[in-house]
RODOLO-867592 format. One record per atom (N, C-alpha, C, O): residue in one letter; x negated, y negated, z. Coordinates in steps of 0.1 Angstrom, whole numbers, plus 5000, padded with zeros to 4 digits. Layout:
BEGIN
aXYZ...
# end
This chain:
BEGIN
m499250115001m500149995001m499049875001m499349774993e498049875008e497149785010e496549744995e496449624991k496049844989k495649854976k496249784965k495649714957i497749824966i498749744957i499149594959i499549524950r499049554972r498949424973r497849354968r498049264959k496549394971k495449324966k495349324951k495049214945e495849454945e495949404929e496949304927e496649214919t497949304933t499149214927t498849074932t499348974927l498049064942l497148914945l496148874935l496148764931n495348954932n494348924921n495048894907n494648804900r496148984904r496848944891r497448784891r497348704882f498048784904f498648644904f497548534905f497748424899l496548544910l495448454910l495048434896l494948314891i494748564886i494048554874i495148464866i494748374859s496448484867s497448414860s497548274860s497748194850l497348244876l497348114879l496248024874l496347904871m495148094875m493848034867m494048004851m493647904846f494648094846f495048084831f495747974831f495447884823l496647964839l497847844837l497147714837l497247634828v496247704849v495547584851v494847524838v494847414834m494147644834m493247634820m494047554810m493747444805i495147614807i495947574795i496547464799i496847394790l497047434812l497447294815l496847174812l497247074807g495247224820g494447114819g493847084805g493446964803s493947174795s493347144781s494747094775s494547014766s495647124777s496947044770s496746904774s496746804766q496646894787q496446724792q495346664786q495446544782w494246724783w493346664779w493346624761w492746534755a494046724756a494446724741a495446584740a495346504731v496346554750v497146464748v496346344750v496446254743a495646344760a494846214765a493746174756a493446054755k493246254751k492246214738k492846124728k493646154720v492145994729v492245894720v491145844715v490345774721n490845874700n489745794695n489645664697n490645594694r488445604700r488445424701r487445394688r486345444685v488145294681v487045264670v486845084673v487645004677a485545074668a485244924668a485044864652a484244934645i485644774648i485444724638i484644614635i485144504637v483344614632v482444484631v483044404618v483244444607p483144274622p483344184611p482544194599p481344184600f483044204587f482144234574f481344104572f481843994575k479944134568k479444034563k479643984547k479644064537i479943854547i480443814535i479243744525i478743624528n478843804515n477843744506n478143684493n478043744483a478743544495a479243474480a478843344482a478543294492e478943284471e478343154468e479643044474e479342934480k480643074473k481842994477k482443034492k482143154494d482942994500d483443014512d484743094512d485843064508l484243234517l485243344516l485443384528l485843494529s485243314539s485243354553s486743414557s486943514564f487443344551f489243404556f489343564554f490143624561l488443624542l488543744541l487843834551l488143954552r487143784557r486343864570r487543894578r487944014579d488343804584d489443844593d490543914585d491344004590g490643884573g491743974565g491344104564g492244194566i490144124562i489744274559i489944364574i490544464575v489244304584v489444364598v490844374603v491244464610d491844254600d493344324602d494044404594d495044454598m493544434583m493944554571m493544674576m494244774575l492344684581l491444824586l492344854597l492944954596t492344754608t492944794621t494444844618t494744954623s495444774610s496744824609s496544954600s497645014602r495945014592r495945114586r495145254595r495445374594l494145184601l493845314609l494245354623l494045464627y495045244630y495645254642y496645384641y497545374633i496645464648i497545594650i497945594661i497045614669e499245584667e499545574681e499445704687e499845804682d498745714701d498345804708d497245884704d496745964711k496645854691k495445924684k494145824681k493045864684v494345714677v493645634671v493845494676v494745434672s492945434686s493045294691s491845184683s490845224677v492245074684v491044994675v490544864687v491344784692l489544874689l489244764699l489644614692l489444584681c490144544704c490144404700c488744324694c487644364697r488944224685r488044144680r487344074691r486044074691e488044014703e487143944710e486244034716e485143974717e486144154721e485244244727e484144264719e482944274725i484344274706i483244334698i482444194694i481244214692v483044054693v482343954690v481343914702v480343854699n481643934714n480943914726n479744014725n478643954727v479744144723v478544214718v477744184709v476544184711l478444154700l477644114685l476643994686l475943954677k476843914700k476343794701k474843834706k473943754705t474843954712t473444004719t472744094708t471644144710v473444124697v472744214687v472144124673v472844064665s470744124672s470344044659s470844124647s470744244647p471244054638p471444124624p470244144615p469144084618p470344224604p471544284601p472044404609p471244464616i473244454607i473644584615i473644684608i474344694598n472844794611n472744944605n473345054613n474145034622e472945154608e473545274616e472945264631e473745274640s471845244633s471345284648s471645154656s471445164668k472045054651k472344924659k473844944660k474344884670a474945024649a476145054651a476345134665a477245104674r475345224665r475345324676r475445244688r476445244696e474345154689e473945084702e475244994705e475644964716i475944934692i477044824698i478144954703i478844924713g478445074697g479545174701g479345224715g480245254723i478145234719i477645264734i477945184743i478445224754r477745054739r477944944750r479444884751r479844824761l480244924740l481544914737l482345024743l483545004746g481645164745g482545274750g483445324739g484545354742v483045344726v483745384716v483545484709v482445524712d484245544700d483945684694d483345634681d482345694678y483645534673y483245504663y483145364659y484045284662v482045334652v481745194647v481745184632v480945254625l482745094626l482845064613l481944924608l482344824614f481344914601f480744794597f480344794580f480244904574g480344664575g480044694559g479744524556g479344444564s479944514542s479744374537s480544394523s480744494517l480744254520l481444254508l480644134499l480444014503t480244164486t479244084480t480244014468t481144084464v480043914465v480743844452v479743784444v479143684449f479343814431f478443754424f479343744410f479643844404g479643614408g480243584396g481743644397g482443624406e481943714387e483043814386e483043944395e484043984400s481943994397s481544124401s481844094418s481544004425v482644234421v482644244435v482344344442v483044444439s481544374451s480944514455s481444514469s481644414475i481644634474i482144644488i481144784494i481044884487d480544754505d479744844510d479944874525d479844784533a480245004528a480944994544a480645134548a480645214539k480345174559k479945284566k480745284581k480845194589m481345424583m481945464594m481045574603m480845684599v480445504616v479245584623v479945644635v480845584642d479545774635d480245854647d479245824663d478345904664v479445774668v478345714677v477745824685v476545814689s478545924687s477646054693s477046114682s477046234685g476646104672g476146134661g476346294656g475546354649a477646364662a477946474659a478546494645a478546604640k479246364638k479646414627k478746304617k478246204623p478546324603p477946264597p478446124593p479646104594v477546024588v478145884585v478745884573v478145924563l480245844573l481045834562l480645714554l480445604560t480445724543t479945594535t480945574523t481645664518f481045414519f481745394511f481245274504f480945164509f481045304490f480745174480f481545184468f481845284462n481945074466n482745024450n482344924444n481944834452q482244904432q482044774427q483244754414q483544844406s483644624415s484844594408s484444484402s483444414405q485344444391q485544284388q486844234392q487944284392g486444114397g487644024402g488044054417g487744154423m488643964422m488943964437m490444074439m490744144449d491044064427d492544134429d492044284435d492644344443e490844324430e490444474434e490344494449e490644604454v489844404455v489344394470v490244474478v489944574483i491644414480i492444504488i492844644487i493044714496p493144674473p493244824468p492344904474p492645004480k490844864472k489544944474k489544954490k489345054496i489844834497i489844854513i490844964520i490645034530n491844974511n492945054513n492545214511n493045314518l491745224500l491445344495l490245384505l490145504508f489245294510f488245334520f489045404536f488645504542a490245314539a491045344551a491645504549a491745594557t492145484536t492645634536t491545734535t491645844541d490545704530d489245814534d489045834549d489045954554i489045754555i488645744569i489745834576i489345934582n490945804576n491945884579n491946024578n492146094588e491646064563e491546174559e490446284565e490646394570k489246204562k487846284567k487446274582k486946364587v487746164587v487446164601v488546174612v488246214623f489746154608f490846184619f491746284616f492746324623g491246354602g492446454597g493846414594g494646504592r494146314594r495546254589r495846254573r495346184564a496546334571a497046334556a497646224551a498646184557m497246154542m497746024536m498746054524m498346124516p500145994523p500745994511p500145964500p499345874500s500446024487s499745994474s500345844471s501345794474q499545794465q500045644459q500945664446q500545734437k501845604446k502845584437k502545484427k501745394430a502945484416a502645384406a503545244408a504745244412v502645134405v503245004407v504444974397v504144984385v505544944401v506844894392v506444764385v506144664391t506444764372t506144594366t507144574358t507744664353p507244444358p508244414349p508044424332p506944424327p509144414325p508844454310p508044324305p508044224312p507444324292p506644204288p507644084287p508844094283q507243994290q508043854289q507843794276q506843814269t508843734271t508943634260t508343514263t507943494275p508143434255p507643314256p508343214264p507843124271q509543234261q510643154264q511243184280q511943114287t510743334284t511143394299t509943374309t508743414306q510143324319q509243314329q509243414340q510143444347p507843494339p508143614348p508543574363p508243474369p509143684369p509843664380p508643654392p507843744394q508643554400q507943534412q507743664422q506643704426y508943704424y508743834434y508943944427y509943944420q508044054428q508244174422q508044264434q507644234446t508444414426t508444504438t506944614436t506544664425d506544624447d505144684444d505444824456d505544794468v505444944451v505845054457v504645114463v504845204471q503445074461q502545124468q502245084482q502744974485m501645144490m501745114504m500545004507m499545024515h500744884500h500044794504h500944674509h501444594501p501244654521p502044534527p501844404524p502644314526e500744374518e500544234516e501044184501e501044064498k501344304494k502144274482k503444214480k503744204492l504244184474l505444134473l506644214472l506644294463f507744194479f508744314478f509944244473f510144134477a510844304465a512044254463a513144384462a512944494457g514044334466g515244464467g515144504482g515344414490g514844624486g515144694495g514344664509g513244604507f514744694520f514144674533f514744774543f515944794544q513944854550q514444964557q515544934568q516345014572d515344804573d516144754585d517444684582d518044624590v517844694568v518744604565v520144674563v520244784558d521244614567d522444664565d523144664549d523044564542r523544754546r524044794532r525644804532r526244894537q526244714527q527844714528q528344704516q529544684517g527844694503g528444674491g527744574483g526744514488p528044554470p527344454463p527344334466p528444284469q526244264465q526344114469q526544024459q526144044447q527143904462q527643794452q526543684456q526943634466p525543654452p524443564456p525043404453p525743374443a524543334464a525043174464a524443124450a523343184446p524943034443p524342964431p522942904434p522642814442g522142964426g520742904427g519942984439g518742944441l520443064447l519743104459l519943234458l521143274458g519043324455g519043454453g519243534466g519843634466f518443474476f518243534490f519843524498f519843574510l520643474494l521643454501l522943534496l523243574485a523743534508a525043584506a526443524509a526543444519t527243544503t528443464509t529143554521t528843674523q530043464528q530643524537q530943674534q530443774538e532043644524e532743804519e531943914514e532344024513a530443854508a529943974503a528443954507a527743894500r528144014517r526843974522r526244114525r527044214526s525044134527s523944234531s523444324520s522544384525q523644354510q523144424502q521844334497q521644224501s520844404488s519544354486s519344244481s520144204473a518544164484a518143994476a516744024478a516144114484q516343904470q514843884469q514443824481q515143754488f513143874484f512543864496f511043884498f510643984491w510143834505w508743914509w508543924521w509043844529a507944044524a507344074538a506044124540a505444214535s505744054549s504144094554s504244224559s505244294561r502744254560r502344394568r502744364582r502944254586s502944474590s503244454605s502344384611s501244424610i502644274618i501644214630i501744244645i502744224652r500744294647r500744344661r501044244673r500444284683h501544164675h501844084682h503344004682h503943984671r503943974691r505343914692r504943764688r504343694695i505543724674i505643594670i506443514676i507643534676n505943394682n507143304689n507543194680n508643144681g506543144671g507143044663g506243034649g505343114646i506642924642i505842934627i506042804623i507142754626s505042744615s505342604608s504542594599s503442654601i504642524588i503642514574i503442394572i504342314572g501942354569g501242254565g499642274561g498842364563d499442174555d497842194551d497042134563d496942014566i496542204568i495942164582i494842124583i494542044591d493842174571d492442154569d492242054557d491042024555g493042014551g493041894544g492641984530g492041894523d492542084524d491842134513d493142144502d492942214492g494042084504g495142084493g495942204491g496742214481k495842294498k496742424503k497142424514k496642374524q498442494514q499542494525q499042624533q498842724527e498742594548e498442714555e499842754563e500742664563t500042884568t501042914575t500442924591t499643004594v501042824602v500342824616v501442904623v502642874622i500943034632i501843094638i501443094651i500243074653i502343114662i501743134676i502343264682i503643274682t501643344686t501843444694t502243434709t502643324713e502143524715e502343504731e501543384738e501943294745h499943424731h498843344737h497743304727h496543284730s498143294715s497443254706s497843164693s498843194687v497243064688v497442994677v496743024668v495543014669e497343064655e496643154644e497043094630e498243074627a496043074623a496343024607a496043134598a495143204598y497343134589y497143234577y497543154564y498143044563r497043244554r497243164541r497443274531r496843384531f498443224523f499043344512f498243304499f498343194494d497643384496d496443354485d496343494474d496143604478n496543474464n496243594454n497443714459n497043834459n498643674463n499443764468n499143854481n499543964483h498343784490h497743834500h498043734513h497743614512f498543784522f498743704533f497743734544f497843834552l496643634545l495443674556l495543584564l495843474562k495143634577k494543564587k493343464583k492343524579i493243334583i492043274579i491343244592i490143244593k492143204605k491143144619k492243154627k493343134623i491743194641i492443184654i491843054658i490743024660l492942974658l492942814661l492442794677l491542724681a493342884686a493042864700a493543004705a494343074699e492943034716e493443164725e493743094740e492943034747c495043144743c495443064754c496043174766c497243174771n495043264769n495643374778n496143344791n496543434799l496343204794l496843174807l498243094802l499043074810n498343054791n499543004786n500643084782n500243194777n501943074783n502843114771n503443004763n504142914766l503143054749l503342934740l504642964735l504943074733i505642864732i506942904729i507342784717i508542784715g506542704711g506842644702g505842564694g504842514700v505842554680v505042484672v505342404660v506242454653d504842304656d505242234647d503842174639d502742184644v504242134628v502842054620v503141944613v504141944606a502441854614a503041724608a502041614610a501241624619d502041514603d501041404605d501741294610d502141204602i501941284624i502541194630i501541044634i502040934635n500441074636n499440964639n499140904627n498740784628a499240934616a499140894601a497740864598a497440764591n496840964603n495540944596n495341034585n494241044582g496241124578g495841164569g495741334573g495741414563t495641384585t495341514586t496441544596t496441484607p497641654591p498441674602p498041744617p497041814619e498741714625e498641764639e499241904641e500241954635i498541964650i499442084654i499942074668i499242084678f501342064668f502042034682f502142184689f502742264682i501742214700i502242354707i502942324720i502342254729t504042364721t504642344734t504642474742t505142574738s504142454752s503342564760s503842554777s503942444782l504042694784l504342694794l503142734804l502242794798n503042724816n502042764823n502042914825n503042964820p501342994832p501643124836p502943184843p503443294840h503343094853h504343134861h505943084853h507043104858r505643034842r506742944833r507642874841r508942884840n506942784849n508042694856n507242574854n507442494863m506342534844m505842414842m505542404827m505442504820v505442264822v505242274809v503642204809v503242114817n502942274799n501542234798n501242214782n500342274776s501942144777s501842144761s500342084757s499542034764f500042114740f498742054739f498942014723f499742074716v498141934718v498141894702v496641914696v495741874703m496441964685m495242004678m495041924667m496041884661e494041904663e493941864649e492341874642e491341854649f492341894629f491141944624f490141804621f490441714613d488841814628d488041704625d487241694613d486641594612g487041784606g486441804594g485341914596g484441954588e485541974609e484542094613e485142204620e484942314617t486042154631t486842254639t488042184645t488142064645y488942264650y490242214655y489742184668y488942254674t490342044673t489842014686t491441964693t492341944686e491541944705e492741914714e492641774714e491641724720i493441694709i493541564710i494541524721i494541414726v495341604724v496141614737v496241734745v496741834740t495941724757t496041834766t496641834778t496641734785n497141934783n498141944795n499141824795n499141744804s500141834785s501341744784s502441774789s502841884785r503341704797r504441754804r505641734794r506841744798w505341694779w506441694770w506541824761w505541884758y508041854759y508241944749y508541864736y509241764735y507841954724y507841864713y508341934704y508342054704r508941854694r509941924682r509841834672r510241724675v509241854657v509441774645v510541804638v511041924637v511041694633v512241714625v512041644612v511241554611d512741694602d512441634586d513541544583d514641594579h513341424586h514241324579h514041274564h513041234560p515041294558p515241284544p514641134539p514141124528l514641024547l514340904545l512940864549l512140794542r512640914562r511640884570r510340974572r509240944576g510741104567g509741204567g509741274581g510741284588h508441314583h508441394596h508741284607h508341164606i509341324617i509641274629i509341344642i509641454643l508741304652l508341384664l509441344676l509641234681l509941444677l511041414693l510441494705l509841604705g510641424715g510041504729g511141484740g512041404740q510841554748q511641584761q510841624773q510041714773q511041544784q510641584797q511541644805q512741594805k511341754814k512141814824k512641694833k511741604834e513841664839e514141574850e514541644859e514041614870g515341744859g515741844872g515141974873g514042004869d516042054878d515542184879d515542264869d514742354869t516442234858t516842284846t515842234834t515442124835p515442304823p514742224813p515742164804p515342094796f517042194804f518242154798f518741994804f519941954805s517741934807s518041804814s516841694808s515841744803g516941574808g516241474805g516541414792g517141474783q516141294791q516641234777q515641274765q514441284767v516241294753v515441314741v515041164734v515841064732y513541174733y513041034726y512241074709y511841184704e512340974706e511440974692e510340914698e510340814706m509041004693m507440964699m506840924690m506840974678v505940824694v505140764685v503640764689v503440774701w502640764680w501040764686w500740624688w500740534680e500340614703e499840494710e498940504718e499140584728n497840444719n496740454730n496340604730n496140654741n496140674719n495740814722n496440874726n496040964733e497740864724e498840944734e500040934725e500240844717y500941034727y502241024720y503240974732y503341034743e503840874728e504440774738e505940814734e506340834722p506840804746p508240794741p508540634735p507840534738a509340634726a509940504718a511440484719a511940434729n512140514708n513540524707n514040654715n513540764715k515340594721k515740744728k516940764718k517740694713i516840914716i517640954710i519240994714i520240944708m519241084725m520241104732m519941154746m518841204749h521041154756h520541224770h520741394767h521441454760g519941434775g520141594773g521541674773g521741774766r522341604781r523641684779r523541834780r524141894771r523141874785r522742014784r522242074771r522442184767t521741984767t520742034753t519342044753t518641994762h518642094742h516942084746h516542054733h517142094722v515341994734v514741934721v514342054711v514442044699l513942164718l513642274709l514542324701l514142404692g516142304702g517142344694g517842214693g519042214696l517442124689l518041974684l517341934672l516141954670t518041864664t517841794652t518641674651t519441654660y518441574640y519541484638y519141414623y518041394619g520441394618g520341354604g521941334599g522741344608d522241314587d523541314580d524141434578d524541474567a524141504590a524841674589a526241674583a526541764576m527141554586m528441564580m528641524569m529641544563n527741454563n527741384549n528641274546n529341264536d528441184558d529441074555d528540964559d529040864565d527140964556d526140854558d526240814574d526040694578v526440894581v526240854595v525140944602v525241064599e524340924609e523441014614e523641034629e523740944638v523841204631v524341244643v523241364648v522441414641a523441394662a522541504665a523341624666a524341644672v522741704661v523141854661v522341944671v521141934669a522742014679a522042074692a522842194696a524042204695y521842294701y522342384710y522542334726y521742264732d523742384731d523642374745d523142504753d522742604747n523142504767n522342604773n522742744771n522042844772l524342734767l524842884762l524842924749l525443024746d524242844739d523842864725d525442844718d525842924710y526042754721y527142664713y526442554707y525642474712l526842584693l526342454686l527242344685l528442354683r526742224686r527442074692r526941984681r525841984675i528241884678i527541744670i527641654681i528441684690f526941554683f526841454689f526741324684f525741314677s527441204686s527341074680s525741044684s525041124691v525240914680v523940864685v524140834699v523440864708a525440764700a525840734718a525740834724a525640804736g525640974721g525841084730g527541124732g527941194741k528341074722k529841154724k529841274715k529341284703e530441374723e530641484713e531641484701e532841454703r531041514690r532241514679r532641634675r533741644669w531941744677w532441904677w531741994683w530541974685k532242104687k531642214692k532342344686k533542354684d531442434683d531642574677d532342644688d532242614700g533042754682g534142834692g533442944695g533943024703e532042964690e531443104694e530043074694e529642964689h529043154701h527743094703h527043154690h527643234683s525743114688s524843154677s523443134682s523143144694g522443104673g521143084678g520443174684g519943254676g520243184697g519743284704g518143294704g517643364695g517443224714g516143214717g515843314728g516643354736a514643354727a513743484734a513143404746a513143454757e512443274742e511643234753e512343154766e513343094765y511543164777y512443154789y511643024799y510542984796f512242984808f511942904817f512242984830f513343044830i511442984841i511743024853i512342904862i511842804865l513542944867l514142824878l513742834891l513442944896p513742724898p513342744910p514342834917p515542844915q513442914928q514043034930q515142974946q514842914956a516443014941a517442984952a517943114960a518843104968s517343234956s517543354961s516443434958s515543394951e516543564962e515443664961e515143714946e514143784944y516143674936y516143714923y515543624914y515943504915e514743644904e514143554896e515343524885e516043614879e515443374884e516543324873e515843234862e515143134863k516343294850k515643234838k516743164832k517943184834e516143054822e516942984815e516242984802e515142944801y517043034793y516443044780y516642924772y517542844772y515342914763y515342794754y516242834739y516542944737p516542734733p517442744722p516542744709p515442704709a517242814697a516542834686a516442704677a517142624681r515642674667r515342584659r516642554652r517542634650i516742414647i517742404639i517042294627i516142224631r517442294614r517142194605r518442164596r519442224593i517942004591i518941984583i518241944569i517241874567r519042024558r518341974543r519242014534r520042114536d519241934522d519841984511d519242084504d518442054494i519642224508i518942334505i519042394492i518242484488n520342334484n520542394473n520542304460n520742344449g520142154464g520142044455g521241994451g521241924441d522442034458d523841954452d523941804458d524841734454g523141764465g523041644471g523941604482g524241494484k524341704489k524741744503k524041804512k523441914508n523841774523n523241854535n523641954539n524841954543e522942064541e523342164550e522742184563e521742114566v523242254571v522542274588v522142434586v523042514584i520842454587i520242574587i520142624601i519742534609t520342734605t520242794619t520042954617t520143014607v519642994628v519543154630v520843184639v521543104646k520943304639k521843404648k521343544649k521243624640n520943544662n520543664669n521643764677n522043734688k521943834672k522943934678k522344004691k521344074691r523243964703r522444024715r523344154721r524544184721f522244214725f522844374731f523944334741f525044404742s523744224750s524644204760s524644084761s523744004757e525744044769e526243894771e525843824783e526143714786m524743914792m524343864804m523643744802m522743754793v523743634808v523243504807v521643534810v520743494804s521443614821s519743614826s519043724818s517943754821f519643784810f518843884803f519243894787f520343894783r518143884779r518443884761r517643994758r516444024760k518644074751k517844174740k518744184730k519844234731f518044134718f518644144705f518744224696f517744294695t519544254689t519744374677t519444364665t518844444658q519744244661q519544204646q519744074645q520344014654g519143994632g519043864631g519643824620g520043924613e519743714615e520143664599e519943494602e519943454613i519843424592i519643294588i520943264584i521443334575q521543154588q522943084584q522942964579q522342874585i523642944567i523442814561i524942744560i525742784552r525142644570r526242604574r526342454565r525442384561s527542434564s528142294559s529342224565s530142284572w529342104564w530542054571w531842034562w531841974551n532942094567n534242114560n535042024560n535742014551g535041924571g536041834574g536641874587g537441794593v536341994593v536742044607v535642094613v535642094626g534542134607g533642204616g532342254606g532442264594l531342284613l530042364604l530442474601l530142574608g531042494591g531242644588g530142714580g529342644573v530142844582v529142924576v529242944562v530143024558l528542874553l528642854537l527943004532l528443064523w526943044537w526143164531w525143204542w524843124550r524543324543r523943364551r523043484546r523543544537t521743514552t521043614547t521643744554t522343754565r521143844545r521543964551r520944004567r519843954570k521544084575k520744114588k519544204587k519344304580l518844154595l517344244598l517344284614l517544204622k517044414617k517044454627k515844394635k514744374629g515944364647g515244284654g515744144656g516944114657y514744044658y515343884659y514843814653y513743854649f515143684647f514343564643f513943484653f514843424660s512743464655s512143384667s512043244661s512343164670d511943174648d511943054645d512243054629d512743154623f512042964625f511842944609f511242844605f511342744612a510542834591a510042724587a510442694572a510842794566i510342574564i510842554554i509542494545i509142394551g508742514536g507642494530g507242564517g507742674514d506242504510d505542564500d504742694506d503442694507f505342794510f504342894519f503442954511f502342984516n503542984496n502643074486n501942974478n501243014469n502242854480n501242764471n501542764455n500642754447d502842774453d503042784438d504142674433d504842694423g504342574441g504842454439g506242474443g506942374442n506842584448n508242574452n508542624468n507842714473e509442574474e509542594487e510042724489e510642794481e509842774503e510642904508e510942884519e510242804525v512242964526v512142974539v511343094544v511443214540v510643044554v509843154562v510043194576v509943104585v510343284579v510843334591v510143454597v510043564591p509543444613p508943534617p510243644624p511143604631l510043774619l510943894624l510243954636l509143994634v510743964647v510044024659v511144184658v512344194659i510244264655i510844394655i510644474669i511544544673k509544464674k509444514690k508944404697k508044324692t509544394709t508944304717t507544334728t506844254734g507644474729g506444514735g506744514752g505944544761y508144464754y508444464768y508344574776y508144584788v508544684767v509044824774v507744904776v506844894768v507644984785v506245024791v505945134780v506845214776g504845144775g504445234765g504545184751g503845244742t505345074749t505545004735t504244894731t503444864740k504244844720k503544764716k504244664706k505144704698p503944534708p505044434700p504644444685p503544484681k505444404677k505344424664k506344324659k507444314663s505744244648s506344154640s506144154626s505444244622k506844054617k506744044601k506943914599k507443844607v506543874588v506843734585v507543784572v507043864564i508843724569i509743714559i509743594553i509643494559a509743594538a509943474532a510843484518a510543574509y511943384519y513043374511y512843264499y512943154502p512643284488p512443164477p513643104474p514743164473l513542964473l514542894473l515242864458l516142794455k514442934450k514642904435k514443054430k514543074418
# end
């Protein structure tokens, strides 16, 4: 009997040991994530192509990242280590960089442009030395081939290093030959997996309810009765940030329009060039600020547009805005730690006008709204536009919104109801249902043990958007998951074009709904083709949920 007991105990112990080994190995397999550091490529060219350096890094990052399998180190950590390593970077220095960063692989390379000839030389180095170096070299004619070749290299890495089978590339859909009298379409379909290319038609997060009747002259809009099937628009690749704001302007004086976006903690400049939307510079990193608004305009009349950033402190209970301007070499802050909320409006006669508001009570929906002017190296309040009246300057504009040659203020109140006020502050109209829907918030002084939030409104613009001589009011509408005042989660968003019909601002046209929410919008020559677009940041994932990462896209709708 004793012998049987010992045999049974031994079997149990052996089984337990195997179980622990199996569980341990499974946990290791799940936890193993390959870490990659991408060294910014060296650019050898006669002209300044530095914007490509960040673009290549961003592109490789988006293509190599695999959730729970491959992570890519943030650029700031790599740059700090590179400051202590003398160039040029070779395989041995790449391993040294990798050891110091604690990564598994280091990717580095160069782009050389000589005349029309473009060559790419890159290497993927296993820091441990267990795997051979993966090399890539390609030479082509013209810059158009750079993006596809980088994409090819990323595919090579995914398949040979990480064992990730990539889908085969499909052919590009090209339009039929054009007659001399016919202009080629500005927006085309590219069914290759190059997100920087232009899209027309389908988008995976779009409602499809039937054929669309587009508004006259505006291919991206749908009428109230027939909306939501495909319309022309362009979509960027996914951006791994929550985009909180967007504005367009020639911020460096080179004659081309840049797109300035703000993420949670950074100000970044992008440019649409040769069908690619590339980050050209990080203008500011503000890890201790919460950025909630951005505008670009030359208010101080020196010929260089300023970049107005409305910002909150880390606790979201105090405004600490700042203003940046290009001085010919870099972007400097000409105003720091300002207590003003800033918003630029487009006036049809006077051009860009800066509005400002300061909080005068416990809530940000208080205080008077002023037109601001540049005096004594500061933006000072001049003409009073109107008292707060439970409105906020971030969701307020003014102009001839009712097409009766009388200027009025159009604003959201604190519950996102759209309202019209006379210059004297008298209410002339209020919408019967709320629209707008901003995601950024202010923390109110605590009256209880629970944190209370006050959400900022979304942007509003007045513009004759279809060229018929009458102004429209352009707004966003983000559909909420719930009607709770202190909590906001959005399921889908759309742009609405409203027109005064004698009794109210009726929705004349609207874009089809996209999954996520629209955090802001801008109107301008986004792609430098001489025509304006409506450009909107679409936040698909906020990153608030544990285990998720933020994800946004930039959507552009042509106005012609």
